[in-house]
C-alpha positions in Angstrom: 12.8 -28.5 4.7 12.7 -25.0 2.6 14.9 -22.3 3.9 14.7 -18.7 2.7 17.8 -17.5 1.0 20.1 -15.9 3.5 19.9 -12.6 1.3 16.3 -12.3 1.8 14.6 -9.2 2.7 13.0 -9.7 6.3 11.4 -6.0 6.8 8.2 -4.2 8.0 5.8 -1.4 6.3 4.6 1.6 7.0 2.6 5.0 5.0 3.7 8.1 5.7 0.4 9.6 6.1 -0.4 6.3 8.8 2.4 6.5 10.7 4.6 9.7 10.7 2.3 12.8 11.6 4.0 16.4 12.0 1.3 17.2 9.3 1.7 20.8 9.7 5.5 21.0 10.9 8.7 21.5 9.0 7.3 23.3 6.4 5.0 20.4 4.5 2.0 21.1 3.0 -1.4 19.1 3.9 -2.0 16.1 1.5 -5.7 14.4 0.3 -5.0 12.4 3.7 -5.0 15.2 6.0 -9.0 16.0 5.5 -10.1 12.1 6.1 -11.7 12.2 9.6 -11.8 9.0 11.5 -14.6 6.0 11.0 -14.5 2.4 12.4 -16.3 -0.7 11.4 -19.7 0.7 11.5 -18.8 4.3 10.3 -17.1 5.5 6.7 -14.2 7.8 6.8 -15.3 11.5 5.2 -13.8 13.8 3.5 -14.0 17.4 5.6 -12.9 20.5 4.8 -12.4 23.1 5.9 -10.6 21.5 8.9 -13.6 20.9 12.0 -11.9 21.1 15.6 -14.8 18.6 16.5 -13.7 16.0 14.3 -10.6 13.6 14.5 -7.9 13.6 11.6 -5.5 10.1 12.4 -3.1 11.6 9.7 -2.6 14.3 11.8 -0.3 13.0 14.3 -0.5 9.1 13.4 2.0 7.8 15.4 4.0 10.5 15.3 7.2 8.9 13.5 8.2 12.5 12.2 9.4 12.7 16.4 10.3 9.6 17.1 12.3 8.1 14.3 15.3 7.2 16.0 13.7 5.0 19.0 11.8 3.4 16.3 14.6 2.9 13.9 16.5 1.7 16.9 13.4 -0.9 17.9 13.7 -1.8 13.9 17.5 -2.8 14.2 16.8 -4.6 17.7 14.0 -6.7 16.0 16.5 -7.1 13.2 14.7 -6.0 10.6 16.8 -6.2 6.7 14.4 -3.9 5.1 12.0 -1.4 5.9 9.3 -0.3 3.6 8.3 3.2 4.2 6.9 6.6 2.0 8.0 10.4 1.4 5.0 12.6 1.5 5.2 14.6 -1.4 3.6 17.5 0.7 6.7 17.3 2.6 9.5 17.3 -0.1 6.9 20.2 -3.2 3.9 21.1 -0.2 2.1 22.3 -3.1 3.0 19.7 -5.2 3.4 22.1 -8.5 6.3 24.3 -6.4 9.5 24.9 -8.4 12.2 24.3 -5.6 11.9 21.4 -2.8 11.6 22.5 0.6 14.5 21.8 1.9 13.2 20.9 5.7 11.7 18.3 3.9 14.7 16.4 2.5 16.5 17.0 5.5 14.0 15.0 7.5 14.2 11.6 5.4 17.8 12.6 5.0 18.4 11.8 8.7 15.6 9.0 8.7 17.7 7.1 5.6 21.2 7.6 7.6 19.6 6.6 10.6 18.9 3.8 9.2 22.1 2.6 7.2 23.6 3.0 10.8 22.0 -0.4 11.4 22.3 -1.7 7.6 18.6 -1.7 7.0 17.5 -1.4 3.5 14.8 1.3 2.6 12.4 0.7 0.2 10.3 4.2 -0.4 7.3 4.2 -1.7 6.7 7.6 -3.3 3.5 8.1 -3.7 1.4 6.7 -0.9 -2.4 7.6 -1.1 -0.8 11.7 -0.1 -1.1 13.9 -2.7 -0.1 17.1 -2.3 -4.1 18.9 -1.6 -3.3 21.5 -3.7 -2.8 19.5 -6.9 -6.3 17.6 -5.8 -7.6 21.1 -5.7 -6.3 22.9 -8.6 -5.8 20.3 -10.7 -8.7 17.7 -10.1 -5.7 15.2 -9.1 -4.7 12.8 -11.5 -7.2 13.4 -13.8 -5.5 16.1 -15.0 -2.3 15.7 -17.5 -0.1 18.1 -16.1 0.3 16.3 -12.5 2.1 13.7 -14.4 5.1 16.3 -14.7 4.8 17.4 -11.7 5.5 13.6 -10.2 8.3 13.2 -12.3 9.7 16.7 -10.6 9.1 15.5 -7.8 10.3 12.0 -8.5 13.5 12.9 -10.0 14.3 15.4 -6.6 14.4 12.5 -4.4 16.0 9.8 -6.6 19.1 11.9 -6.8 18.9 13.5 -3.5 19.5 10.2 -1.9 21.7 8.1 -4.3 23.7 5.8 -2.0 21.0 6.1 0.4 18.2 4.4 -1.4 18.5 1.3 -3.9 14.8 0.1 -4.0 11.7 2.3 -5.3 8.1 2.0 -6.1 6.2 4.9 -8.1 2.5 3.5 -6.5 1.0 2.5 -3.8 -1.6 -0.3 -4.6 -2.1 1.6 -8.0 -5.2 -0.6 -9.5 -7.2 1.0 -6.0 -8.1 3.7 -8.4 -10.3 1.0 -10.1 -12.4 1.2 -7.9 -14.5 4.1 -6.8 -13.7 4.4 -3.5 -9.9 5.2 -5.1 -11.1 7.7 -6.9 -9.6 10.5 -4.2 -7.5 8.6 -1.8 -5.7 7.6 -4.5 -6.2 9.4 -7.2 -6.8 13.0 -5.8 -10.2 13.3 -8.2 -12.3 16.5 -6.1 -15.1 16.7 -8.3 -16.4 12.8 -8.2 -15.7 13.2 -4.1 -18.6 16.1 -3.0 -18.4 15.0 0.7 -18.4 11.3 0.4 -17.2 8.7 2.8 -15.0 5.6 1.2 -17.5 3.3 1.8 -18.6 0.7 -1.3 -22.4 2.1 -0.6 -21.5 5.7 -0.6 -20.7 5.2 -4.4 -23.9 3.3 -5.7 -23.9 4.3 -8.9 -20.8 6.3 -11.0 -21.9 8.0 -14.7 -19.5 7.1 -17.4 -17.8 10.4 -17.3 -16.9 9.8 -13.3 -15.7 6.8 -14.0 -13.9 7.5 -17.2 -12.0 10.4 -15.5 -10.5 7.6 -12.7 -9.1 5.4 -15.6 -7.7 8.8 -17.5 -5.9 9.2 -13.9 -4.7 5.8 -13.7 -3.6 6.3 -17.3 -1.4 9.1 -16.3 -0.3 7.3 -13.2 1.1 4.7 -15.7 2.8 7.4 -17.7 4.5 9.1 -14.5 5.4 5.7 -13.3 7.3 4.5 -16.5 8.9 8.2 -16.8 10.0 7.5 -13.3 11.7 4.2 -14.4 13.4 5.3 -17.0 14.9 8.5 -15.3 16.2 6.6 -12.8 17.6 3.9 -15.1 19.6 6.3 -17.0 21.0 8.4 -13.6 22.1 5.0 -12.3 21.6 1.6 -13.9 21.7 -0.1 -10.0 18.6 1.1 -9.3 15.3 -0.7 -8.9 12.1 0.5 -9.4 9.1 -1.6 -9.0 5.5 -1.5 -8.5 3.0 -2.2 -6.3 -0.5 -4.0 -6.9 -3.5 -4.2 -4.0 -3.8 -7.8 -3.8 -7.4 -7.8 -4.5 -7.6 -11.9 -4.3 -10.0 -13.7 -5.0 -12.0 -17.0 -5.4 -14.6 -18.4 -7.7 -17.5 -19.6 -5.0 -18.5 -22.3 -6.7 -17.9 -24.7 -9.8 -20.6 -22.6 -11.9 -18.9 -21.9 -15.1 -20.5 -18.3 -14.5 -18.9 -17.8 -11.0 -15.5 -19.4 -13.0 -15.6 -16.3 -15.9 -16.6 -13.6 -13.3 -13.0 -15.0 -10.9 -11.3 -14.5 -14.6 -12.8 -11.4 -15.6 -11.9 -10.3 -11.7 -8.6 -11.1 -11.6 -7.5 -9.6 -15.4 -9.5 -6.0 -15.0 -8.8 -6.1 -11.4 -5.5 -7.4 -9.8 -3.5 -7.8 -13.3 -4.3 -5.5 -15.1 -1.8 -2.9 -13.8 0.5 -5.2 -13.2 0.4 -6.2 -16.8 1.2 -2.5 -18.1 3.9 -1.7 -15.7 5.2 -5.3 -16.4 5.0 -5.7 -20.4 4.4 -1.6 -21.1 1.2 -1.9 -22.5 -2.5 -2.1 -22.4 -3.7 -6.0 -22.5 -6.3 -7.1 -24.5 -9.0 -7.9 -22.4 -9.0 -4.4 -21.5 -10.7 -3.3 -24.9 -13.7 -5.1 -24.1 -14.1 -4.4 -20.5 -13.3 -0.3 -22.2 -16.5 -0.5 -24.5 -18.7 -2.0 -22.4 -18.9 0.0 -19.2 -18.6 2.9 -21.9 -15.5 3.9 -20.8 -12.8 6.4 -22.6 -9.6 7.5 -21.8 -7.9 10.3 -23.2 -4.3 9.7 -24.7 -2.1 11.3 -26.6 0.4 9.9 -29.6 3.8 9.0 -27.8 1.8 7.4 -24.5 2.9 3.6 -25.9 6.5 4.6 -26.4 6.5 6.1 -23.1 4.8 2.8 -21.7 7.4 0.7 -23.3 10.4 2.3 -22.1 9.6 2.3 -18.5 8.7 -1.1 -17.6 9.5 -1.9 -13.6 12.2 -4.1 -12.3 10.2 -6.5 -9.9 7.1 -7.0 -8.4 5.3 -6.1 -4.8 1.7 -6.7 -3.9 -0.3 -6.1 -0.6 -2.2 -9.2 0.8 -4.3 -9.5 3.7 -7.2 -12.1 2.6 -9.5 -13.5 0.0 -13.0 -13.2 -1.1 -15.5 -15.7 -3.0 -17.0 -14.4 -6.7 -20.5 -15.3 -7.6 -23.0 -14.3 -9.9 -25.2 -15.6 -6.8 -27.1 -12.9 -5.2 -28.4 -14.8 -2.0 -24.8 -15.2 0.0 -23.3 -14.5 3.0 -21.6 -11.2 2.0 -17.7 -10.5 3.7 -15.5 -7.5 3.6 -11.6 -6.6 3.5 -8.9 -4.8 1.9 -10.7 -3.6 -0.7 -11.7 -7.4 -1.0 -15.6 -7.3 -1.3 -17.6 -10.8 -2.2 -19.2 -13.6 -0.8 -18.1 -15.7 2.1 -15.7 -18.2 1.8 -17.2 -21.2 4.0 -13.5 -22.8 4.8 -12.3 -19.4 6.2 -11.9 -18.1 9.4 -12.5 -14.6 10.1 -10.6 -11.4 11.8 -11.9 -9.3 14.1 -12.7 -6.9 11.5 -14.7 -9.4 8.9 -11.4 -10.1 6.6 -11.3 -13.8 6.1 -7.9 -15.2 6.8 -6.4 -17.3 4.1 -2.7 -18.1 4.3 -2.7 -20.7 1.6 -3.6 -17.7 -0.6 -0.5 -16.5 -0.5 1.0 -19.0 -2.1 -1.6 -19.1 -4.7 -0.9 -15.7 -6.0 2.3 -15.7 -5.7 2.7 -18.5 -8.0 -0.1 -16.6 -10.0 2.3 -13.5 -10.3 5.4 -15.1 -10.9 4.0 -17.4 -13.9 2.8 -13.9 -15.4 5.8 -11.9 -15.2 9.2 -13.8 -14.2 10.6 -11.1 -11.9 11.6 -10.4 -8.6 8.7 -10.4 -5.9 7.9 -9.0 -2.5 4.9 -8.9 -0.2 4.8 -6.0 0.7 2.0 -5.7 2.8 0.9 -8.5 5.0 -1.0 -8.9 8.4 -3.6 -8.8 11.1 -5.4 -6.1 12.1 -6.4 -7.3 15.8 -7.8 -5.4 19.3 -4.6 -5.8 21.4 -4.8 -4.7 25.2 -1.8 -3.5 26.9 -1.2 -5.0 30.4 -0.2 -3.2 33.6 3.4 -5.0 33.2 3.7 -3.5 29.9 3.0 -6.6 28.2 1.2 -7.1 25.1 0.1 -10.4 24.6 -1.1 -11.6 21.1 -0.9 -15.0 19.9 -3.5 -14.6 17.0 -0.7 -12.2 15.4 1.9 -14.9 15.5 -0.4 -17.6 14.4 -1.3 -15.2 11.2 2.1 -14.6 10.4 3.6 -17.9 11.4 0.9 -19.5 8.9 1.8 -17.3 5.8 5.3 -17.5 6.0 5.1 -21.2 6.1 2.7 -20.3 2.9 6.0 -18.2 1.6 8.3 -20.8 2.0 6.7 -23.6 -0.3 5.9 -21.0 -2.7 9.5 -20.4 -2.9 9.9 -24.2 -3.2 7.3 -23.7 -6.3 10.4 -21.7 -8.0 8.6 -18.7 -6.8 11.9 -15.9 -6.9 10.5 -14.3 -3.5 13.2 -11.9 -2.2 11.1 -9.5 0.6 8.6 -9.8 3.0 7.7 -6.6 5.1 4.5 -6.9 7.1 2.1 -4.5 7.4 2.5 -1.5 10.5 5.2 -3.4 11.7 4.8 -0.7 14.4 1.4 0.3 14.9 -0.4 2.7 13.1 -4.1 4.3 12.1 -5.6 2.0 9.7 -6.2 3.3 6.4 -9.8 2.2 5.5 -10.9 3.2 9.4 -8.7 5.4 10.3 -8.5 3.6 13.6 -5.6 2.9 16.0 -7.7 0.8 17.8 -7.1 -1.9 14.5 -3.5 -2.5 15.2 -1.2 -4.6 13.3 1.9 -4.0 14.5 4.8 -6.1 16.4 6.0 -2.8 18.4 2.7 -1.2 20.4 2.0 2.7 20.3 0.4 3.7 23.5 -2.3 6.1 21.3 -5.9 6.0 20.6 -8.8 6.5 18.4 -9.2 9.8 19.5 -6.0 11.0 19.5 -5.0 10.8 23.5 -2.2 8.1 24.8 1.6 8.7 25.3 2.6 7.6 22.2 5.1 5.0 23.9 6.5 1.8 22.6 6.2 -1.4 23.9 7.4 -4.4 22.3 4.4 -7.1 21.8 4.8 -10.8 22.2 5.0 -11.3 18.6 8.0 -9.3 18.4 10.3 -11.7 20.1 8.7 -14.5 18.1 9.4 -12.2 14.9 12.9 -11.7 16.0 13.3 -15.6 16.1 12.1 -15.8 12.9 14.4 -13.7 11.4 17.7 -14.4 13.1 16.5 -18.5 11.9 16.2 -17.0 8.3 12.7 -18.4 8.3 13.9 -21.7 8.8 10.0 -23.7 8.8 11.8 -26.3 11.4 11.6 -23.6 13.3 8.8 -22.1 12.4 
């Protein structure tokens, strides 16, 4: 019988651009997320600037945490959360991104949030950059493709890490940093305006990129590596007890067949899309296999002489990654396709799918936990995991979501198996613990939380909170320390 450690961080996760709202209140400047329209399963989100009054921009109100944070944190405490993963909106601290002095109202807001969390003994896990670059940096500097943004980021990160000493111990430098290896990540992660041009955020919007565009994305990623490393070093020098981690998008796939060509394609995918960024952030250097990848894809990254030293001096303390589903990789063309959280590929005939076509694969979380731990031998957290589904608010205020309970149960059971395998898993913060807008589609209709938010895709609703059946179930799991006998 496997038990989770007594000090295990049972938690929940959100992000400012999908949960916070108050997009133009309290001195906050606009971010790249504030110009993304709502989409759906059939329609991709679009970049629309100037703001079109006939469009819905989900980040503008999101779940209204900005005005309801005390209520939400009280619900988290009732749930029994030990950790709350959240992000700071850079544009709420430095409205333009390149400001010399921070916005005091923004600093005060997050201080109040952290103090409220401390009141209930909930440990914050704070992402410094979660798909929310200040828009001015995108417009004025072409986002992370410009090396100047490194200094702006380090100034921002140093400001907030110093400001919240004693309140925040655990930090993540970038959310799903490897998403920028994909064309769709060029804007929402990199803020690279020169390759957006009004495009949407589905793969069909980027049929072919020039080598210049691809090189710009990977140069932007290089700048994020440097910014992360400098932040890690700065934080450790400020306080050796601070823990700084990386966060990797779970671009998790299997080979579709034992065909050696599928196996090699699978290995290449794991290296270049899943592990590449984690290798750099944990080992402090570019892995050997990327040399061939850069050469074959005509990718040129602009570097400076001291960059290697900077990377080596800023390795992270722990590893986190998102995990929702898996796909399959094959060299065959005549196969059924599927989709997921940045995961696209052939359909796995052994798995069921969610309402949004994401394949549900609990055992995959054990497989990839072992892969990450074998590679880095550092503490690991699963910082995103969950089922996006359509929930119904009954007249009596009840929301019955047995499908979510079953999804979480199966994944927690496999996490226990990974711990039995020897993986040092220290935390689990399922995504959208309170309903929020979806990043991929901008929908509120696609719900993840154990708390229901009475809000809808058109922005209407009371925004009142209601506990789902999964709330009480997850509360019991936490109370019993994830005891697998209880599960």
